[in-house]
N, C-alpha and C positions, 0 to 999 in steps of 0.2 A: 455507721449508719447505711453503706452500703451492703456491708457485711448480713445485716438485717435482712435488707431488701433483698439478697440474692437468696437469703435463707427460706424465706419465704416464697420466693418463686419457685423455688427447687422445690419444697415442700408442696406446694398446690400442682405442680407438673406442668405447667402454663406452658405454652408454646404459641406462636406465630400463627402456624394451624388451626389451631384451637381457638384463635382470636375471634370474635361474634362479629365479625363483617358481614353486612348483610345491606343492601340497597336500600337507601335511604332511614334505615334504625339506626345508622351512626352518624345521626345528629347531636354533635357534641354539646355544647353550652347549655349549663344547667340538666334539664331534661334531656338535653341529645348525648351528653357526655356520661349521664348516671343509668339511661338504656345501655352504652356500650360496655359497662365497667361495672354488673351486677353482682350484685352479692348474693349469696346464696345463704338461706338461711333455715333451719329448723325448726319445727313447733315441738314441743313435749303436751301431753296430756299429764295433768297433775289432777286426782281425786282428791277431796278431803273430805272428812266426817264429821260430824259435829262429837262426835263420841271421842274424839282425837287432839283435838283442838288445845292448848296450851291455856291454861287459866292465867291472869295479868301478873300474877306470882311469876308464873313461869316463864313470861316476857319478861320481864325485869333481870331475870335468872340468867334469860339466854343473852341481854343486853351487857350484863354484866361481863359474862363469860364472851361475848364477841369483842369486846373494850381491848383487850391485847392483840387478837388479833388483828382488828382496824387499825393498831397504832401499829403494827409490824410492814401491812399491805403501804399502809403512807406514808413509812419511813422510806420499802424497796423503790416506793412510786418517786418520792424526792429525789435518792440517790440516782433512778434510772435519768429524771428531767435533768439535775446538774452536771451527769457525766453524757450525756447527748450536746448539753448547751458548749460542754467545755473541749469537748470532741469535735472540732472541725467546724465550729458554729458556723450555722449560717448567714447567707450576709443578704441584706436588702436587695430583694429583686430587678433584675434591669427591665425599664416600663419600654423600650423601644430597641428596634434592631433593624440598622440599617434604614429604609423609609417606613418601616412597621413600626407601629405602635404594640404595646404587649400588656394587656390586660392578665393580672392575676384574676383568678377566682378563689378567694381563701374560704378554705374548710370544702371543698372540692375538687374533683381530680382531672381539671382541663384548665387550659390556658387560653386565649383569645387574641389571634393577632389582626391588624387593620393597616390594608393602605391602599394607594390607587398607581396605575399607572399607566403614563398617558395621561391625555384627557379627559378620556370616554370612561375607564374601565378601574372598577372597582375588586380587589381583591381581599377575602377574609379567611384566614386560617384558624380551626381548631385543633389544639393538640392536647392528646392524653396526657397523665404521668405512665412510669412504665406499666404496659400490660402484657408482656410478655418475653422470653428470651430465646437464645437460640446458642449451641454450644460450638466452638471453632477449636481445631487444632492450635496448639502452640506452636508458634516460632520463636528465630533465635536460638541465643544458646541453650536459652531452658526449653527445650522440644518438648518434654515430655508432659504429659495430662491436654488437658482442653480448656481455655477459658468463656465463659459467660459472656455475649453482646445481649444489652437489655435493647428494648423493642418501646417505640413510641407510636400508633395513632394517630394518623392526621389528615383531616379533610379540608379542600381548599375547595374554596368557591369564588369563581371568576365570572363578574357581571357585565355589562355596558349600560351607559347610560340611556339608553332608550327602555331598559326595565321589561323587556319581552323575555330574553331567556338567559341562560347562565349555563357554564359548565364548573361541573365538580370533579373535583377529582378526589381519591380513597387512596392514600399511601403507607406503606410502612417505612418506621423513619430508624435505622440505625447508626452506631455510631457514626460510620464513614461514608452512609451514601441511601439514598431513597429509592424507594421502587412503590412503581404506580402498580395498583391492584386492578383498580377501575374507573372508568371515565363514561362520567351522562352528561348528558345533552338535558336540561332540564327546562321548562316554562313555568316560569314565575304566576301564581295563582290561578293554575290550572292541575285539576287534579282528575285521573283517568282510572281507570279499573286495573288494567294489565299495563305500565306503561315498556315500550321497548328501554330496556338497560345497557344493551348495547353490548359488546363483547367481552371476553377477557382480557385485559392490555396485553399479557404475555402473548397473546395467541395472534397478535396483529405483526405486519412484517416488519423488520428489523429497521426499515429506514423509516418508516412510518413512527416505532418507538423513539428514534433516534431525532426525530423532530420533535415531537411532543417532549424531549425531558428539553429541547434546548428549548423552547416555546416556556419553561418553567421554571427553566436556569436564568432567562433575562428577567424575570421579575422577581430574583434572588430567592428562589426557591433550588436552593444547591447545598454540598456539599457545607458551606456554612451555615447553612441552616440547621444541617445535622448536629453539628459540634455545638451550637447556641441552644439546640432543645434538649442536648442531652446534659451539658451542664445546668441549666435552667431547673431541668425537672429532679437532678439531684440535689441540688438548694432547696426545691421546693417540697422534695420527699421528707427532708430534717424538718424543715417549717411545719410541712403538716404533723409530721409526728409529735414536735417537742407541744405542737397546742393541742392534740390528742391526751397525749399524757395530763397535761395541767389541767383538762377539762376534767379528766378521769379523778385526777386527784381533788379538787374542787369538791366532785360529786360526791365522794365516798367521805372527804371530811365535814358534809353538811349533819 
């Protein structure tokens, strides 16, 4: 399955630099997640003429002719479902990580994690499935060629009990590290025309960046979370693929 995912990413030429990061557009859960991971659809204009429409007898002939073809598609689909189910079968997704609850969104490309820090702080994280990759040189004995590292987008909202303001972090999650892309200060229930969203995180002074990273680390947003999210999304990717194949099989079998 991982090979299938990597082939798909390579064909699409996706990279983190092309990830659709945009202030307040990366609002993941359901509609939030859907806006981050858009699918591009192409439309075709189909013209028909009453003079070329097939008769009822022609439809019957087409249905009969398509029967072996349909059976072949179903056979291929069922073989693929069996293969995907037998090869590294998915396991039951985790429902918690450290002090955070983990809520899967079946059929969607995101998960939601919620937790508290201290008495007056609420933390909500929304993570996508793999949405990009980068290539890195191989190390060790076999140092020839390059490896792929998969990318996850993560949105972290931290709010206080008084409900007045919250901090929002837009992050890139790699297998071994978290990179903060943007840091927003937001006011709840207040809409302004052109709010100031702050500078790019990488443009801030090193000491300031280090302090902010420590702020997240003590809240469990660290290397262990990177590993957890990548393991979770690999498993979710297999679950969603098998479910997708089953739905397609069911539709064609009707």
